[in-house]
C-alpha positions, 0 to 999 in steps of 0.5 A: 233919571234925566241923564238916562234920556239924554245918554239913550239919544246920544249913542255914538255911532260909526259907519265902520262895523269894527275898528279894524275896518276904519282907515283912520284907526288902522293908520293909527295902529300902523303908525304906533307900530312903525314909531316903535320900530324907529325908536329902537333903531334910534336908541343906540344913537341917543337920538328922538325921532324928531331929533333925527328927522331934523338932522336928516332934513338939515343934511338934505337941505345943506347938501342938496340946497346949495345955501345953509337953511334957516331954522324956518326952512328946516321946520318947513322941510321937516314938517314940524312946528317952528317953536318946537323945532327951535327948542330941538335944534338948541338941544342938538346944538348943545350936543355939538351936532349942529351949529347956528349962526346969524343970517347976514341977510336977516338978523332974526334968522339963524342959518344952520349947518351940521357939524362933523360930529352930527354928520357922523351920528346922522350917517349911522342913524340914517343907515339903521332907520332905513334898515328899519324902514326896509324890515317894517315895510317889507310886509307890503311886498308887491304892494310897496309902490301902491302903499307909497303912492297912497301916502304921497296922495295923503301927505300935503304937498306944502310941508309947511302946511299947518295941516301937515303931519310929516311931509318929509321922505326921511322917516 
């Protein structure tokens, strides 16, 4: 058959003898496993992972940046798509976890602030996520610092980079 000749020439070839020797495959598996532990930690708080990251990043920017951040600054810190961040921010606002106010310097921008309810929820969620991280990464033992250095080397320095897949220290 004509397709057989094409198929015999187009066989996939990998430089790795097994999937478990591919860094990308191992990262994929580890990421899925870690995300499961984070989802479990966030479930009692009724937060998704991205909601948590946006709240934690907002807390960080608000308490350490001096000025209330804009939605764009928050999306950049969290390493999320600005449009997706805007949708999630609206859901968090509807739950009274944060407030959005017009930026007096730019009518198109919105300044963000955690509400007391948002701070309270984040306080418990952050403690649970950090406990989940500690338990998950305890497996690394004395290799933890090297692992963190490796992750830092792989992470874009500019959290707003379109190739960024995270870029935040907040799980």
